[in-house]
Every structure is written in C-alpha cells, then in structure tokens.
N, C-alpha and C positions, 0 to 999 in steps of 0.2 A: 372706567372699564376699558381695557385694552383690546387688541385684536384677538389675543388668545381667549379672553373671556367672551368676546362676541362669537367666536367660533364654537366654543362649548355651548353657548346658548342656542346657536343655530342647530347644533346636533342634538339638542334636548338633554344635555348632560347637567346643566345647571338650571336654577330657577329663572323664570322669565323676568325681564326687566323692561320697564317703560322709562325712557329718558325724557323728562319734561323740561323744556326750556321756558323760562319766564323772562320776557324781554319787554322793552318799552322805553319811551323817552323820559327825560328827567321829570320828576314829580308825578309820575303816573301811578306810583304806589306799588312797586315790585316787592319791596321788603314786607309791607303789610299784607299783600296778597299771599305770599308764601307762608308767612307766619300764621295767618288765619286759616288758610287751606289745611295746613298740617294739623293745627289745633282742632279743626272741625272734622278731620278724618280720625283723629285719636279719640275724640268725644263727639259722637255723631248725632246728638239730640236735635240739632238744627239742620240736618242733612236729608230732609224728607224727599227731595227731588233726586237724590242719588239712589237709584233703584236697589243696589246691593245693600245699602244701609237700611232702606225701608223694609225690605223683605227678609233681612237677617242673614243673607248669604255672605256678607262681609262680617266675619266672625271676630277679628281682632286686628289691631294695628299697633306697631311699635317702631321706635327709632333705632337705627343701627349706625355703626360707623360708615362714613361714605367710602365708596370703593376706590376712589382716586387718592392715593396717599399724598400727592403733591398739591392737591387743591384744598384751600381752606374750607373748614366746615361752616355752613350757614349758622349763625349764632341764634338759633331758634329760641332757646330759653330766655336769653336776655331781651330779645325783641318782644316776646310774649309778655314778659314782666313789665316792659315799658308800656304796652298797650292796655293791659288789664290790671295793673297793680294799684295800690292805694292812691298813688298820684299819677294817673294815666297821662302819657304823652306819646308823641309819635317817635318811633325808633329812628336811628340814623339811617340815611339812605345807603344804597349799594355803592361801595368804593372799590370792589375787586370781584373777580369771579369767585363764587362759593358754591357749595353743594351740600345736599342733605339727602339721606336715604331713609325712606319710610317703607317698611315691609308690611304687607297686607295678607292676612290669612283668609282664604276664600273657600266656601263650600260650593262646588259646581251645582248648577240648576238643571232642571229638565230630566230627560231619560237617563243621563249618565250619573245623576246625583246619588243613586242607590249603590253603585258599585265603584265609583271613583272617590277617593279620599280627598281631604282638604288640600288645597294648593297654596303656595306662597308666591306672591307677586311683589317684586321690588319696584318702588317708585323712586327714581333718582331725579331730584329737582335741582336744576342748575340755574343760578342767579347771575345775570350779567349786568354790569353798569350800562345804563341806557346811553350814556355818552359814547360808548365804544361801538354801539350798533351802527352809527352813521358812517363809521370808517369802512364798513364792508363794501359799500358802493364805490369806494375809491379804487378797488382792485381793477376795474375796467377802464380807468382814466389815466392819462399821462399828466405831467405837471402843467403843460400848456392848457389842456382842457379844464383841469381843476381850477387853475388861476382865472381863466376866463369866466367860468360859471360863478365862482365866489365873488369876484369883483363886480359882476353884473347884478347880483342880488343884494350886494352890500349897501346900496345907496340909501335905502329907507330904514336902515337899522342903526341903532345907537352905537356910538363909538367909531363909526366909519370915518368921520372927518378927522379924528385924531390919528387913525391909522394912515390915512392918505397923507396927512401932514408929515408923519414919520417917514413914509416912502419918499416924499419930495425932498426931505433933508438927508437922504442916504445917497452916497456916491456908489453907483453900481460898477464902476470901472475897476474896482479892486475889492477883493473879499476881505472883510475885517470882522473877526468874531464878535467884538464888542458891539459893532453896529448891527450885526445879525441878531444878537441877543436883544438889543433894544427894539428892533423891528418885531421880533417874535413876541416880546412882552406887550407891545402896543396891539398886536393882532389878538393875543390872548385876552386882553382887557375887552376888546370889541366882542369877542365870543361870549364872555361872561355877561356883558351888558345885554347882548341880543337874547341870550337864553333867559335872563331875568325878565325881559320884556315880552316873553311868550313865543319866541321863534324856536322852531324845532331843528332846522337843518343848520347845524353849527359844526363844521369840520375843520381840522381833524378832531375827533372826539377826545383823544388823549390830551389835547391841550387843556381841556376843561377838567380832566381828572388824570394827571400824569403818573401818579404813583411813583414807582422806583425810577421812571424815566425822566423825572423832573430835572431840567437843566442839561439834558443830553443833546448831542447834535441831531438825533432823530426827532427831537421836538423843537429844533431851532431853525425854522424856515417859515415862509409866509407866501401867499399868492403874490404874483408880480404882474404888472402891466406888460404888454407886448414889447415895448421898447427896452425893458430891463431884463428880458429873459435870455438874450444871447450874450450877456455880459458875464464876467467872472462871478458876480453875485448870483446871477440867474442860473448859471451852470451848477454852482454848488448847491443852491436851493433845490434844483431839479434832482440832483444826486441824492440829497437828503430825503426828498419826497419819495423817491424810489426805495431808499433804505427803510423808510417808515412802513411802506406797504409790505416789503419783503420780510422784515424782521419783527414787525409788531402786528400788522393786520392779518397777514397770511397765517402765521402760527395760531392766532386766536380763532380764526375760522376753522382751521384744520383740527385743532385740539378740542374745540367745544361746539361750534355751530354745526359742523358737518356731521355730528353724531346724534342729532336730536330726532326723536320719534314723534313727539307731540309738541305743539308750540302755543304759548299764550302771548299775545301782543297787547299790552296795556297802553291805553291812550287817555290823556287828560283832555278830552274833547271840550268839556265845559270851560277849561282854562283857555283853550285856543279861541273859542267863541267869544269869551270875555275880552281877549286881547285884540280882536278885530279881524276883518276879512283877510288881511295879508298873513296873519298867523294861521288861519284856517287853511288857506291855500298852501302855505309852507308845510303844514303838517300833512296835508294830503299828498303832496309830492314826496316828502321825506319818507313816509310810510310805504308808498309805492316803490320807491327806490330801494329801501331797506329789504323789502320782501323778495327782490330779485336775487338776494344772496342765499335765500333758503332754497332747498331742492324739494318742493312739494311733489307729492305723488307717491305711488307704491313702488317700492324696490322689488325687483325680481328675486326668486329664491336664491340664486347664486350670489347676487349682490348682498343679500341679507346674511348669507353664510359667511361671506368675507368681511362682514362688518360695515358695509356701505349702506347707510340708512337714508331714508327719505322721510320727510315730514308727512305723516298720514292725516293729521287733523290740526287745524289752526283756528284758534279762538281769538277774535278781535273784540276786546272788552273795553268799553268806555267806563272808566272808574268814577268814583265819587257820585254814584247815583243817589246817595242819601242826601245830596245837596238839593235835590228836586223832590217835590211831591210825586207820589207814584203815578199819578195820572199823566205826568209828562215823560215817564220812562220810555214808552213806545216811541215817542218822538226823538229822544236821545239815541235810541237804538237805530232808528231809521236814518238819522244823520250820520251816525258812525258807519253804517253799511254803505251809504251813498258815497262817503268820503273815500272808502276803500274799494269801490266798485272795480277799478282797474286791477288792483292787486288780487282781489277775491276771484275775479274771472280767470286770472292767470293760474291761480292755485287750483280752482275747480277744474279747469281744463286739463291740468296735469294729473288729476285723479285724487287730489286731497279733498277731504271734507272740511268745510269752513262754516263758521257761525259768527254772527255779530250779536253782542249782548251788552246790556247795561247792568253794572254790578256795583256793589260797595263791599269791599273785603272786610271792613269793620264799620258797622253802622253807628253813626255818631249823633243822629237826630231822631226826633219824633215828628209826626205830621199833625198839622192843625190848619184850620181856616182862620184867616185874619180879615178884618173889615177895614177897607181903605177907600175913601171917597165914595161911600155908599155901596161898595162892591165887595163881595166875598172872594178872597183870593186864596188858592191852595199854597200853603207855606210849610216850611220846616222850622223846627226849633232845636237849638243846640247850644253848647258852651263854646264861646269864642276863645281864641288863643290867649286873650288877656283875662279869662275867667268869667267874663260877663255872659249872661244868658240873653239870647236874642232869637226872635222869630223873623224869618227871612223869606221873602218872595222874590225870586231872581228874575222874573219876567217869563212870558210864554215863549217857548221854543216854537218855531213854525211847524205846521203839520207837513208841509212840503219841503224836504231838504234843499231843493233847488233855490229856495228863497235865501239860503245862506251860501250855497256852493257856487251859484252862478255869479253873483257880484264878486265873490272872492276870486274866482278864476278870471274875471274881467278886470281885475286891478283896483277894485273899490278900496278906499282907505277907511271907511267907517260904515256901520249899518244904518240904512235909511229908515227902517221901520221898527227898530227896537234897540234897546240897550240892555244887554244881558250881564247881569251882575253876578259876582261870586263872593263867598265868604270862606274864611279858613276856620273850620271847626276843630276843636280838640277832641280826643277820645273821651267818651262819657264815662264817669265813674259808675261802677255797678259791680254786683256780685254774681258770678257765674254759678248756675245750679249744677249739681253733680250730673255728669253725662252730657253737658252742653258745652260746645265751643263758643267762641266770641260771636256776638250778633252780626249778621251780614245781610246782604241783599243778593240773591241768586248765585251765591257761591256754590250751592249744591247743584244747581243746573249747570254751572260751568264745569264742575267735577264730573258730572254725568256725561257731558259731551266729550271731555278730554280723555277719561279713563273708564267710563261706564261699560264700554263694550268688552273690556278685558276683565271685569269683575264678575 
C-alpha cells in the first residue's frame, strides 16, 4: 500500500487496514504462525479467546489479492496443505518478503450497532526472513564498529578458527577479488555453523540467505582486525559494507518495516535454552538490538495522514509451547518476558502496548504423565521427524528466570542445575472438523491482543 492509499485511508475514503508484521529469528516458526493464524481466522471454531469470534461480531473472513503488486504472495494454500494434508510435514521456511491480505467483515458492537452497518477491515500480513532482521541494527554502525563487535563475539562460535586462518593467509596490501571471495566464503560458512549451533546474532543476515544478491560485491566483504582496516582490502570492504547498508538494508526498512502497525516477534526460546547460556544471552542481546529498529508508540494524526506509522502493539511470542506440558507454560512466558525486559520497557515507554506469551501455532503433541525413577513427570507425546512415537519430558524450567539469565549474562558456558532437552516433532496426522482451523495453543489470545481492539 503506497502513500496515496495511506492518505485515502487517513481521510476515511477507503476501508481501514492493519498491517501486521511477522518477524523472528530462524526456526522460530514464522511460516507456520501465519498459515495457522489465517486458517483459524477463516474457520474460527478454535478461536474462543478472540472476542469478536466468540460473540459473533466477526461475520466473515476471506482472502484477497495483496495490495502490493511487486511483493510476492505468501503461499498460504501450499503451506496449509503441507501442515494438514494426508502426509503432514513442516512447510519451507521464509526465503523472501511475502504478503497476504485477509479481509474481515465486522458488525460493530454497543450503542452504534443498531444504526451502523457492517464494516470491512483488511489485515495485511507481511512475512520477513528472520535472517534479514539482524541487518537493521547495522544502520547505526560503521565498518570499524561492526568489525570490532563481530570479531569479539566470534571466539566461542564454531567456524571461527577457519575464518581467522583465512584472514591470516590473505595479503591486505592489495585488493584481489578472488581472495575477497574466499574470505567471504569462509565467513559465510562460520555464520551457517553458528546459526546451526543456536546462535542468534549472525550478521550480515543476507549472507545466510542471499537471494538474488548471491555472489555480488555487496555480499563480498567480511569483518577485519584493526591492522587490516587501513589497507586497500580494508578500504574496499568498508566501502562494500556501506553499500550493503545503503542499497540492501535501508530500502528493506523503508519499504517494509517502517510501515508496520502491529508486530509479532517470534522466538525459539526453548531452542536457545537447550543450546546453553551463551545462546540465551546472544538471543537476549539480538532481540533488544533488533527492536531499536522499530518505531513503537502512537503516531500523531498528521503523521498518520501522511502515511508515517508507528507500531502500536508488539507481541513477544515464545513458540513451540507444545513441547512442554501446560504446567510449565507460565515459566516459559516469564523467561521470555525477562529476556526482553529492556526492549519491552523501551516500547512501553514510547506508548506501545506489549505482551509476552507462550504459543504453539500448530499443536503437535498431547500431554501425559510418565513415571521415571519412581516419580511422575509431566510429559508430552508426539510423532518424531523419523515417524516414531515418543513421550518426552524436557526437564523443569526454573520458576525464577534469573536462574537462567544471570549465569548467561555472566558468561557461563553451561547450566549448573539442569539440562534442558528438546525434540523435533512432526505435524500430527488428523482430520479437521468443519469450521475448525488447525489445533494450536493460545493463537486466539495472540490474535485478540494484536487485532481484537479493531474488531
């Protein structure tokens, strides 16, 4: 939707629009979240906590062509078929920006219900690759700052030794494109290994998912130590870092992030806990940095009229809650809220409403008690990725989030009082009843927080 459309909406000429951004780091479940949210808004049998669905004021929902002709459509039908078909499997993750428009017909409540007719609200859902999120924080850094930060945090990450060996073998006194490409390839391998090991802050994000930029000079640079920055190699890498920000990061922010009304930030908190204290601290810092790119708070009427939006509501959602028995969900929510305390306080201070929640966009497990060493343990049962059925007890999350966050912030390398396990569950086979969307945990509460005030 362009400035002209924003102006028409501000003047009340067109139907109102909520632009919902769905963001998060890799493996947080953005594609599954969007697919299940749309399916459950189309068939609202499982949306009891969405007030407009429960009281009947949400009369109908239907899909329409997305308003941005140059943005690919989110492939909702294919993703839903993957999740709920006869051979259910997880859909492919996000690889580019995509969009979907869901139109909602609403009957106003209260005193105006008798004389005001039904209204249409458009929900534009925009999906972003999580890898690109991390680039937004680069806008305020120069090449020297970025290099210093990356090299400082690299030491404990996989692939760091190979990259440093490649640096040592490079002559910085002259710029050679072949040598630059070899360095960039070594650095990219390090980023992939770090992400697979559970690290969140892996920049530049486009190195992990380059798309049409693969092999371009804009993606052929690396961080450099101080002694290499004032050389021909360093000067060219600094120039390319600046071009990356100007031609890749800035347009992405301008065209997509800066136009968001409501925001979902999805986090694989359980995966970070399983990876250990460094991964938890890395996720905490990464999410705090990412959220500085958003403009939380309420835009004034003139700014709204001109199309300058601010994020009014932000949901921080810890995904994969179905990997835990429900008695542990409050602890997962508390840990998520504590991890994001700095970012939440900043958003709250700016006038945005925020909420932390534990959800499962697609529930894959059932709950049961298992007996082990004479003790009853709250477990979940599901189908593993290899087709086997398994009952699983991941361990008790601490009631006090500080038991995780303090050692993580102090540089601990492992948990002293617990070992938190995870398993990868496949979507469960099943037949949806007419009028029901896919099974979930608290997706209706998430929808109520994000859009319930406008329904």
